[in-house]
C-alpha positions in Angstrom: 98.7 155.1 96.7 100.5 157.8 98.7 103.0 158.9 96.2 103.7 162.6 96.8 102.0 162.6 100.2 103.9 163.9 103.2 102.4 160.9 105.1 103.9 158.3 102.9 107.1 157.6 104.9 105.2 157.4 108.2 102.6 155.1 106.6 105.4 152.8 105.2 107.1 152.6 108.6 103.7 151.8 110.3 103.0 149.0 107.7 106.4 147.5 108.3 106.2 147.6 112.1 102.6 146.2 112.3 103.3 143.5 109.8 106.5 142.5 111.6 104.7 142.3 114.9 102.0 140.1 113.4 104.6 137.7 112.0 106.9 137.7 115.1 104.3 137.6 117.9 101.2 135.8 116.7 100.2 132.6 114.8 100.6 134.7 111.6 104.3 133.8 111.7 103.6 130.0 111.9 103.4 127.7 108.9 100.3 128.5 106.9 99.8 131.7 109.0 98.6 134.8 107.4 97.9 138.4 108.2 95.7 141.0 106.4 96.7 144.5 105.6 94.1 147.2 104.8 94.9 150.8 103.9 92.2 153.5 103.7 93.1 156.9 102.3 91.0 160.1 102.2 91.9 163.7 102.1 91.9 163.9 105.9 93.3 160.5 107.1 95.4 157.5 106.2 94.4 154.5 108.2 96.6 151.4 108.2 95.2 148.2 109.7 96.9 144.8 110.2 94.8 141.8 111.4 96.8 138.8 112.7 95.8 135.2 113.2 95.8 135.5 117.0 97.2 132.6 118.9 98.4 134.7 121.8 96.8 135.1 125.2 97.2 138.9 125.3 96.4 141.7 123.0 99.1 143.9 121.5 100.0 146.8 123.8 102.4 149.7 123.8 105.4 149.0 125.9 107.8 151.7 127.0 111.2 150.1 126.5 114.6 151.6 127.0 115.9 153.3 123.9 118.6 150.7 123.5 116.2 147.7 123.8 116.3 145.4 120.8 112.6 144.3 121.1 109.3 145.6 122.3 109.6 149.1 120.8 107.6 148.7 117.6 104.1 149.5 118.7 105.5 152.2 121.0 107.1 153.8 117.9 103.9 153.5 115.9 102.0 155.2 118.7 104.4 158.1 118.6 104.2 158.5 114.8 100.4 157.9 114.4 97.8 160.3 115.6 95.7 157.5 117.0 96.3 153.7 117.5 93.4 151.4 118.2 93.5 147.6 119.0 90.5 145.4 118.4 90.3 141.9 119.7 88.3 139.1 118.3 88.1 135.3 118.5 90.1 135.2 115.2 93.0 137.5 116.2 93.8 141.2 116.7 93.5 144.2 114.5 95.8 147.1 115.1 94.8 150.3 113.3 97.0 153.3 113.1 95.6 156.6 111.8 97.6 159.5 110.4 95.8 162.8 110.0 96.5 165.3 107.2 97.7 168.6 108.4 94.7 170.8 108.0 96.9 173.9 107.8 98.4 172.6 104.6 95.1 171.7 103.1 95.4 167.9 103.1 97.6 166.0 100.8 97.5 164.5 97.3 96.2 161.0 97.1 
């Protein structure tokens, strides 16, 4: 979907981090667990959303860990790369959406 886009590498990293977080930190990583990935692309924005199966008492949050920490840096990294990160809670789980905006000075990007 993003072949040739300057946002492709960032989007790929965000998909990887959000998916790994769902598997490692929620019921999505348990037997029969699932998570859902949605990617929306327009000339102005790429939005990546991962919805997990819940099973945790707290919503995902950005933690500012030491640079050498082995865990707890994923969502922080996503928040640095993305222009906006939004977490939605529901009874079924959490949805984390990261948005990357096209550089208006470069006239967008090819989809």
